[in-house]
C-alpha positions as CSV (number, residue, x, y, z in Angstrom):
1,M,-171.2,-92.8,72.0
2,N,-174.0,-94.4,69.9
3,E,-176.1,-95.9,72.6
4,Q,-179.2,-98.0,71.5
5,T,-181.9,-97.8,74.1
6,Q,-185.6,-98.2,74.6
7,R,-188.6,-96.4,73.1
8,W,-189.6,-93.1,74.6
9,F,-192.4,-92.0,72.3
10,P,-195.5,-94.0,71.4
11,N,-196.0,-95.6,67.9
12,S,-198.8,-93.1,67.2
13,M,-196.2,-90.2,67.0
14,P,-195.9,-88.9,63.4
15,A,-193.1,-90.3,61.3
16,P,-190.3,-88.1,60.2
17,M,-190.6,-86.3,56.9
18,V,-188.1,-87.6,54.4
19,D,-187.2,-86.1,51.0
20,K,-184.3,-86.7,48.5
21,Y,-182.1,-84.3,50.4
22,S,-182.6,-85.8,53.8
23,L,-182.8,-89.4,52.8
24,P,-179.0,-90.1,53.2
25,W,-179.1,-88.5,56.6
26,W,-182.0,-90.7,57.7
27,Q,-180.2,-93.7,56.3
28,A,-177.2,-92.9,58.5
29,C,-179.5,-92.5,61.5
30,A,-181.0,-96.0,60.7
31,E,-177.5,-97.3,61.2
32,N,-177.1,-95.3,64.5
33,R,-174.6,-92.9,62.9
34,M,-174.7,-89.2,63.7
35,T,-173.8,-87.1,60.7
36,A,-174.2,-83.6,59.3
37,Q,-174.5,-82.4,55.7
38,R,-171.3,-80.5,54.8
39,C,-170.8,-78.3,51.8
40,K,-167.7,-79.4,49.9
41,S,-167.1,-75.8,48.7
42,C,-167.0,-74.0,52.0
43,N,-167.1,-76.7,54.7
44,H,-170.3,-75.2,56.2
45,A,-172.2,-77.9,58.1
46,Q,-176.0,-77.9,58.3
47,L,-179.0,-79.8,59.6
48,P,-181.5,-80.6,58.5
49,P,-180.0,-81.4,55.1
50,A,-181.1,-79.0,52.4
51,P,-180.7,-78.5,48.6
52,L,-178.5,-75.5,49.0
53,C,-175.7,-74.5,51.4
54,S,-177.1,-71.8,53.7
55,E,-173.6,-70.2,53.7
56,C,-172.4,-70.1,50.1
57,R,-175.5,-71.3,48.2
58,G,-173.4,-74.3,46.8
59,N,-175.1,-77.6,46.2
60,D,-172.2,-80.2,46.4
61,F,-172.5,-82.0,49.7
62,E,-171.3,-85.0,51.7
63,L,-172.3,-86.4,55.0
64,T,-169.6,-85.9,57.7
65,A,-169.5,-88.2,60.7
66,L,-170.0,-86.6,64.1
67,S,-169.3,-88.0,67.5
68,G,-172.9,-87.6,68.7
69,K,-171.7,-85.5,71.6
70,G,-172.9,-81.9,72.2
71,R,-174.4,-79.4,74.5
72,L,-177.9,-78.2,75.3
73,Y,-178.4,-75.0,73.3
74,T,-182.0,-74.3,74.2
75,Y,-185.2,-76.2,75.1
76,T,-188.9,-76.1,76.0
77,A,-190.9,-78.4,78.2
78,V,-194.1,-79.4,76.5
79,H,-197.1,-80.2,78.7
80,Q,-199.7,-80.8,75.9
81,P,-199.6,-84.3,74.3
82,V,-199.1,-84.8,70.6
83,S,-200.3,-88.4,71.1
84,M,-202.8,-89.7,73.6
85,E,-200.2,-92.3,74.9
86,Q,-197.5,-89.7,75.4
87,T,-195.8,-89.2,78.8
88,L,-195.7,-85.5,79.9
89,P,-193.9,-83.3,80.0
90,F,-191.5,-84.0,77.2
91,I,-188.6,-81.9,76.3
92,I,-188.0,-80.4,72.8
93,A,-184.3,-79.4,72.7
94,V,-181.9,-77.7,70.3
95,I,-178.6,-79.5,70.6
96,E,-175.3,-77.9,69.5
97,L,-173.4,-80.9,68.1
98,D,-169.6,-81.1,68.6
99,V,-167.7,-80.9,65.3
100,E,-164.2,-80.9,66.7
101,G,-161.9,-83.1,64.6
102,T,-164.1,-82.8,61.5
103,P,-163.7,-80.5,58.5
104,C,-166.8,-78.6,59.5
105,K,-166.1,-74.9,60.0
106,N,-169.1,-74.2,62.2
107,P,-171.1,-75.8,65.0
108,V,-174.2,-77.5,63.8
109,R,-177.5,-77.5,65.7
110,L,-180.2,-80.2,65.7
111,M,-183.7,-80.0,67.1
112,S,-184.6,-83.2,68.9
113,N,-185.7,-84.4,72.3
114,L,-184.0,-84.8,75.7
115,V,-185.0,-88.0,77.3
116,E,-184.7,-89.5,80.8
117,C,-184.4,-86.1,82.5
118,E,-186.4,-84.0,84.9
119,E,-187.3,-80.3,84.2
120,A,-185.3,-79.3,87.2
121,D,-182.2,-80.8,85.6
122,L,-182.4,-78.7,82.5
123,E,-179.4,-76.3,82.1
124,I,-178.2,-74.5,79.0
125,G,-174.7,-75.6,78.1
126,K,-174.9,-79.0,79.9
127,P,-173.2,-81.8,77.9
128,V,-175.4,-84.4,76.1
129,H,-174.9,-87.5,73.9
130,V,-177.0,-89.2,71.3
131,V,-179.2,-92.2,72.0
132,W,-181.1,-93.9,69.3
133,E,-184.8,-94.7,69.4
134,K,-185.5,-97.5,66.9
135,M,-189.0,-96.8,65.5
136,S,-188.7,-99.7,62.9
137,D,-186.1,-101.6,60.9
138,M,-185.8,-98.6,58.6
139,V,-186.1,-95.6,61.1
140,S,-184.0,-94.6,64.1
141,I,-184.5,-91.2,65.7
142,P,-181.7,-89.4,67.4
143,R,-182.7,-88.4,70.9
144,F,-180.3,-87.0,73.6
145,K,-179.5,-87.7,77.2
146,F,-177.4,-85.7,79.6
147,T,-173.9,-87.0,79.9
148,V,-173.1,-88.0,83.4
């Protein structure tokens, strides 16, 4: 489920930080593809991408395609704007992404935002799926919505 939708955050929001380790992941995001960095030595998956595997300290990686489905692991509702145009509250969430059917040996978690939901609907463990917020021709940000 790689749904392309509208904008949820204003243009004045800070752009994501990109380095040589995260660039391939951001390039996949720009193509609306959810992936995780996977260590070729031990199959440990991690996000954000890093120079060393947090499991075995290896440095030979590849991106593994993920479905974009997952579950709400934890969250916080933010009532203080980062940008003057921002709608409040907004939800910062940690999503545990589904790795079933991949060579990844562990669940992988990603910090993002839940969109189009009310605070009263927030429930740990509830299923979610990725939606893509196109910030420019080169940047798409993965956000998540509850799966109905």
